[in-house]
C-alpha positions as a Markdown table, in Angstrom:
| # | Residue | x | y | z |
|---|---|---|---|---|
| 1 | Unk | -15.6 | -5.9 | -14.8 |
| 2 | Unk | -13.7 | -4.8 | -17.8 |
| 3 | Unk | -13.2 | -8.5 | -18.8 |
| 4 | Unk | -17.0 | -9.0 | -18.7 |
| 5 | Unk | -17.5 | -6.3 | -21.4 |
| 6 | Unk | -18.4 | -3.3 | -19.3 |
| 7 | Unk | -17.0 | 0.0 | -20.4 |
| 8 | Unk | -14.3 | 1.8 | -18.4 |
| 9 | Unk | -16.8 | 4.4 | -17.3 |
| 10 | Unk | -19.2 | 1.7 | -16.0 |
| 11 | Unk | -16.4 | -0.1 | -14.2 |
| 12 | Unk | -15.2 | 3.2 | -12.6 |
| 13 | Unk | -18.7 | 4.0 | -11.3 |
| 14 | Unk | -19.0 | 0.6 | -9.8 |
| 15 | Unk | -15.5 | 0.3 | -8.4 |
| 16 | Unk | -14.8 | 3.7 | -7.0 |
| 17 | Unk | -17.3 | 3.6 | -4.1 |
| 18 | Unk | -16.2 | 0.1 | -3.1 |
| 19 | Unk | -12.5 | 1.2 | -3.2 |
| 20 | Unk | -13.2 | 4.4 | -1.3 |
| 21 | Unk | -14.9 | 2.4 | 1.5 |
| 22 | Unk | -12.2 | -0.4 | 1.5 |
| 23 | Unk | -9.3 | 2.0 | 1.6 |
| 24 | Unk | -11.0 | 4.1 | 4.2 |
| 25 | Unk | -11.5 | 1.1 | 6.5 |
| 26 | Unk | -7.9 | 0.0 | 5.9 |
| 27 | Unk | -6.6 | 3.5 | 6.8 |
| 28 | Unk | -8.8 | 3.6 | 9.9 |
| 29 | Unk | -7.7 | 0.2 | 11.1 |
| 30 | Unk | -4.1 | 1.1 | 10.4 |
| 31 | Unk | -4.6 | 4.3 | 12.4 |
| 32 | Unk | -6.1 | 2.4 | 15.3 |
| 33 | Unk | -2.8 | 0.5 | 15.8 |
| 34 | Unk | -0.9 | 3.7 | 16.3 |
| 35 | Unk | -2.6 | 6.9 | 15.2 |
| 36 | Unk | 0.2 | 9.3 | 16.2 |
| 37 | Unk | 2.5 | 7.4 | 13.9 |
| 38 | Unk | 0.1 | 8.1 | 11.0 |
| 39 | Unk | -1.0 | 11.6 | 11.9 |
| 40 | Unk | 2.5 | 12.9 | 12.7 |
| 41 | Unk | 4.2 | 11.3 | 9.7 |
| 42 | Unk | 6.2 | 14.0 | 7.7 |
| 43 | Unk | 5.0 | 12.4 | 4.4 |
| 44 | Unk | 1.3 | 12.6 | 5.2 |
| 45 | Unk | 0.6 | 15.9 | 3.6 |
| 46 | Unk | 2.5 | 14.9 | 0.4 |
| 47 | Unk | 0.7 | 11.6 | 0.3 |
| 48 | Unk | -2.7 | 13.3 | 0.6 |
| 49 | Unk | -1.9 | 15.9 | -2.0 |
| 50 | Unk | -0.5 | 13.2 | -4.4 |
| 51 | Unk | -3.6 | 11.1 | -3.9 |
| 52 | Unk | -6.0 | 14.0 | -4.7 |
| 53 | Unk | -3.9 | 15.1 | -7.7 |
| 54 | Unk | -3.8 | 11.5 | -9.0 |
| 55 | Unk | -7.6 | 11.1 | -8.6 |
| 56 | Unk | -8.3 | 14.4 | -10.4 |
| 57 | Unk | -5.8 | 13.5 | -13.2 |
| 58 | Unk | -7.3 | 10.1 | -13.6 |
| 59 | Unk | -10.8 | 11.5 | -13.9 |
| 60 | Unk | -9.7 | 13.9 | -16.6 |
| 61 | Unk | -7.5 | 11.5 | -18.6 |
| 62 | Unk | -9.3 | 8.2 | -17.9 |
| 63 | Unk | -12.0 | 8.6 | -20.5 |
| 64 | Unk | -9.4 | 9.0 | -23.3 |
| 65 | Unk | -7.2 | 6.0 | -22.5 |
| 66 | Unk | -7.6 | 2.8 | -24.4 |
| 67 | Unk | -9.0 | -0.2 | -22.5 |
| 68 | Unk | -5.8 | -2.2 | -22.5 |
| 69 | Unk | -3.9 | 0.6 | -20.9 |
| 70 | Unk | -6.6 | 0.9 | -18.2 |
| 71 | Unk | -6.5 | -2.8 | -17.5 |
| 72 | Unk | -2.7 | -3.0 | -17.3 |
| 73 | Unk | -2.6 | 0.1 | -15.1 |
| 74 | Unk | -5.2 | -1.3 | -12.7 |
| 75 | Unk | -3.3 | -4.6 | -12.4 |
| 76 | Unk | 0.0 | -2.9 | -11.8 |
| 77 | Unk | -1.5 | -0.6 | -9.1 |
| 78 | Unk | -3.2 | -3.6 | -7.5 |
| 79 | Unk | 0.1 | -5.5 | -7.3 |
| 80 | Unk | 1.9 | -2.6 | -5.7 |
| 81 | Unk | -1.0 | -2.0 | -3.3 |
| 82 | Unk | -0.9 | -5.7 | -2.3 |
| 83 | Unk | 2.9 | -5.7 | -1.8 |
| 84 | Unk | 2.6 | -2.6 | 0.4 |
| 85 | Unk | -0.2 | -4.1 | 2.5 |
| 86 | Unk | 1.7 | -7.4 | 3.0 |
| 87 | Unk | 4.9 | -5.5 | 3.8 |
| 88 | Unk | 3.1 | -3.4 | 6.4 |
| 89 | Unk | 1.4 | -6.4 | 7.9 |
| 90 | Unk | 4.8 | -8.1 | 8.3 |
| 91 | Unk | 6.2 | -4.9 | 10.0 |
| 92 | Unk | 3.3 | -4.9 | 12.4 |
| 93 | Unk | 3.4 | -8.6 | 13.1 |
């Protein structure tokens, strides 16, 4: 979206709901395989707190970042998320 000329604010408004649903579905499907493994994990509270803090920080700072930084950060996060998903899929398989 950024490459098509949309502003970072427009891209954020369009992408966040999609990402929220996608990550929610992924988390739910992951939980269905072994919910106790997810719900009893000692890192779960830290993970949720970090996610909320990162989302709030991103909302506060995101409007001030230059577009190249936003594009680069999005790509890096996407790569790490993809690696994590493939790694987890291989562990389950």
